[in-house]
N, C-alpha and C positions, 0 to 999 in steps of 0.2 A: 186279785193279784195279776191274773193273765191280762185283764183289760188295761191295768196300769202299765204293764210291761209293753203292751202293744202301743199305747200312747207314747211311751218313752222311745220305742223304736222308730215311730213315725216322726217324732221330733228330731231324733238323730238323723233320720233319712233326709228330712227337710233341710237340716243344717248342712249336711254333707252336700246335698244338691246345690244349695246356695253357694257353698265354697267352690264347688266345681264350676258353676256358672261364672262366678267372679273371676276365677282363674282363667277360664276360656276367653272371657271378654278382655282380660288384661293381655293375654298372649296374642289375641287377634289384633289388638291395638299396636303391638310391636312389629307386626309383619309389614314390611314396606309395600305400599300399594301405588299403582299408577295414579297420580294425583293431578295430571294435566286436565284442566277444565275441558269439557266437551265444546265449550265455546271460548274463543279468544277473549280474555278477560277485559280488554279495552276496546272491544268492538260492540257498541250498544245495539246495532241492528241485529247482530248475531244472537244475542240473548234476549231479544224482545219477546215478552210473553203475550202473544196475540190471542191466547185463549182466555185472558183475563177479562173482567167486566168492561175495562176501558176499551177493549177491542170493538165492542158494540157501537161505540161513538164513531168509529172509523168505517162503519158499514160492512164489517167482516162477518160473513155468515158461518154457520157451524161447519167445521171441517168434515170431509168425508171419512168414513171408517175403513178399516182394513177390509171388511167384507165388501164394501162398495167399491173400493179402489186399492187392491193389494199392490204394494210396491215390491218388485223383485230385489232380493238381497242374495247374491250368489257368492259363494266362497270357494276358491279354487286353490288346491295345493300343487304348485309347479315345482316344489322342492324334491329332492331325492329321497326323502324319508317321510314317514307318517308324522303328521302334526295333529294337534288337538285345538282347533280354534276356540276362542272364548269371545263371548258377546256380552256387552253391558248395555242395559236400557236405562236411560234417564227419564225419558218421557215418551208418550205415545204408545201405540199398540206394538207389543213385542213380537219377535220371530217365534217360530215353532219350538225352538230350543236355544239355550244360551251357552251350550258347550257340547262337543262331540268329537269323535275320532274321524280323521280324514286322511285316507291313504294317499301316497304319492300319485299324482296324475288324476286324482278324482276331484269332483266338484259337488257341492251341496246347494240345492235350490231352496231358499227360504223366502218368506215374504214378511213385510212389516207394514204398519199403518202409514198413511201419508203424512202424519205429523210426528213420525218417529224421530227420536234424538238418542244417539248412543255411539258406541265404539266397538271396534272389532280388533282382536289381536291374535297372534299365534302362540300356542304353548308347545314346548319341546320336551323330549325325553320323559314322557309321562309313564307312570306305572298305574294301571287301572284295575279296578275290581268293583263290579256292580256300578253304583253311582258315585264312586270315589275315584279321584285321579291325583296323584302326587307328581308334580312336574318340576323340572329343573328351572325353566323360566316361564313366566306368565301364570303361575299357579293361582288357582281360585279357592284358597282356604281348603284345599284337598277335595273339592267337589268337581265332578265331571261337568255338570250343568251349572255354570257359573251364576252366582247371586250377587257378586260384587265385582270390583275391578281385578285386574291381574297383577301379580307380584312383579315388581320392576326387576330388571329392565325389560321393556317390551316396546316394539314398534307398533304404533296405533294408527288405525284409520278411524276418523271421527266424523260424525254426521249430525246435521240438523236439517231435516227434510223440509221444514216449513218455517223459515226464519224471515227476517226483515219486518218492516212496519206493517205489512199486510199478510204475512204468512205465505207469500207466493215466491219466496226465494229459498234456494237450497244452498246451504253452507257445508263445506267439507274440507278436510285437510289430512295430510300424513303428519303425525306428531312424533318427534324424537325428544320431547321435553323431559320425559322420564327415562330416556335411554333408548337403546337399540338392541334388538335380538335377531330380527329376520328381515330380509329384503321384502319389500311390499309395494304393490301397485294398486291403483284404483281405476277401474274402467267403467265409464258411464254407460248405462243402458237407456237409450232415449225413449221418451214417450211421444205421443202424437204431436204434442205442442213443442217439443224440443228436438225433433228429428233433424233440424237444420244446423245444430251445433257442430262445428268442426271438431272431429275427434282429437286433433292435436292441440286443442285448447282446454280439454277437460279430463285427460287421462294421465295423471302424474304417477311417477314411479321413484322409489328410493332404493338403491342397491348399494349396500355398504359391506358386503361380504366378499372376500377374495375368491376368485374363480367363477363368479356369476356375472362379471362385467364383460360385455362384448367389446370388440376392438374400438379404438378411438374414432369417433365420427361426430360431426356437428349435427347431423340429422339421421333419422331412421324411420322405419315403418312399423315397429312393434306397437300394437294396440292403436293403429291408425291405418292409413293406406297411402299409396304413392301420390295421391292428389293433395294430401295434407301432411307434409313432412313433420315428423315429431322433433322438436328442438331438444338436443341432448347437452348435458355437461360433457365436454369432450377432453378435459385436461387430465383426468385421473386414470390410473392403471390398476390392475389387480394387485400390483405390489404396493401401491398407495393404500388400498383398502385393507391390506393385511396388518397395517399398524396405525390407522388413523385415531384409534381410541387412546387418549392419554393413559399411560401405564397404570397409574393408581386408580383409574376408573374401570378397569376390566373386572367383570363379575367373577371370572375364574382365571386369574393371572397364572401363567406357566411358572413352574418351579425354576429357580435360578440360584446359583451359588452366592455366597457372601454373608452367611450367617444372618439372614434376614434383612441385610442391607441392600437396598435396591438403588443402584446408581441410575441417574437419569441424564440423557436418554437411556433407554433400556438395552444398551449394548446390541448384540446380534442374536438375542434370544428369539427363537422361532415361536411364533404364537399359533395357537390352534386355528383352523379355518372357522370353526364356530367359536366366535369370541364376543359374546354379549358385552355391551358397554353401558354402564350407568351414567346418567347425566350428572353434572356437578351438583345440581339441586337434589337429585335423588340420593347421591352419595353423602352429601354434607348437611343437607336440610338447613342451610344457613340463609338468613335474610338476604345477603348479598347475591348468593347463587340462585335463590328462588324468587328474587324481586318482591319481597315482602317487607312489612314494616316501613322503615324510612327509605327503603329502596324500591317501594312500590310506585315508581315513576319512570317513564321511558327515558327521561333526561338524566336519570341517576343510575339506573340499572342497565348495564350493557352486557353483551354476550361473554360467556366464559370461553376458555380455550376449547372446551368440549363443544360448545355451541358454534364456534367459528369453524372447527373441523367438520362438524356435522353439516353445517350449511354449505361448506365448500364441496362436500361429498354429495349432498342431496339438496340442490338449490330450491326445490319446491317443498321442502319439508319444514315444519314448524320446529325450531331449535331451542327457543327459550321464551320466557313469558311475554316479551314485548316484540315478538317476531311475526305477529299475525299479518302485517301489511304485505309481507312477501311470502305468505304461506297459506292463505285462505282462498279457496275457490268459491265464487258466488255465481250461481246460474239460476234460471227459472225453475221452479218446482215442477215435479211431474214424473221424472224418470227414476230409475233404480240404479243399483251399483253392483259391480262384481269386484270383490277384493281378491287380489292374486298374490299369493305368497311365493317368493322367488320369481318375479316377473322377468320376461325377456328384455333384451336391449340394454340400455344404460339408464342412469338417473336422468330424469327430465329437467328441463330449464324453461318451463312454460310461462311461469308468472313473470320472470324478468323479460322474456321475449315478447309476450303478448299482453303486457300490463295495460296498456291503453285500450286495447280491444276488449279485454275481459271487463274493464271498468265500464265500457260502453254497454256491454251486454247486461251487466249487473244493474245499470241504471234504467235501461230501456226494455229489457227483457227480449230484445230482438237481435238478430244477426243481420247487420247491414251488408250491402254489397261490398263496401270498402273493407269491413272486417273479414269477409269471406276471401276477398282477393289477397289480403295480407296473409291470411292463414295458408294460402296456396303458394305463396311466393318464397321460393328457396332463397333468392337473393336478399329478401327482407330478413328472413330468419338468420342468415349468415352475417348480416350487417349488425346484429344486436349482440353485444358481448354480455357474458354472465355478470350478474351483480353480486354473486357470491364471493366472499373473501377467499384468498388462497389458503390451501390446506397446509398447515404447519407440520412438517415431518422431521425426524432426526436427520442430522447431517451426515449420516453414513449410509453406505450402500448395503441393502439387505443381502445376507449370505444365501438365503433360500428364497426363491420366488415360487409362489404357488402356481403349479401348472394345471391344476384341476379346473375344469370348466363346468358347465351347467349341471352335469350329472353328479357332481361331487357331493358326498354325504356331508351335511351340516352338523350332524349331532355328535356330541361327545361320546366316546366309548370307554 
């Protein structure tokens, strides 16, 4: 009798475990995740698998390992509050951790392998205990050390350190395809073979939070130097950034009167400074917004209002599925990167300004004297107008302008 009872208990335990596992899998499938591909979907070179057997026919040798050639991956928190960076690895040798706490003003020095492919994002308002972390944005299924992507909306930094037909090109971008939560910049760390890359050609920033934008200027020196002026988007103000997100795409819209009826535009309701924005695709998951199904064609699927606003705010950011031509940086492989949350300066306008020069570098792997001279020329930079569309904003004047500057707290209280 005791043995039979034990068997019965074991069967019940197994059944209950199965039910719990099924429930967990179902619930995890319902959590919105950052679904933007690490590679632009219509750029064949970006997703070329040079580690496949076909690569041998091209004379490509075994890639170096992390031990032989560690690539720096530095993450810096320039925001006014503690963040919890998340890292996702798709291929290659991973960093030492995929998630951790990072205090304001601090940096974490990690390394990855020279063939690493992955993404980095910031998590906010996290409650941690041991190896768990429950976060308001960017959550990793409740884990501190992320195993999957982050819950949308998140601003992403995406990398393929060894792309192209021979694995000798590095592809990277700032992606707003799944939404926006934090200002983010990417700063290139040169290697011996890339030390001649002008910094104003390779260090993009996206600032979409009110109070973090410096005064209007066509150029600046943040993450570059006076010899190589950084081209900026110069038309937006902090007031513009306070309400760029379409009202219905705000992750946490402020309360307003009207018994649940939301007039549009959204009157003069003051939005919080920390105002994460979902993309149309992340919010609706429709083929039209996500460019899937019959819309999986650049001639059919165009940018939504969210994408247009995001591109106007951050010209160098990837705003929807077929935006890779004006959003992807391609340089010779070799160097590393620093990801800066809440970078200084303004959103950059590098790709529209130096499109021809970057194309030449991507093809030749070299910086010609003409490219270098153009990168140093203030008059050349000022002669190029932004290719980004105008930001659509409501036709009324904001009642409240955010006066907070770089020290402003981003987080909800």
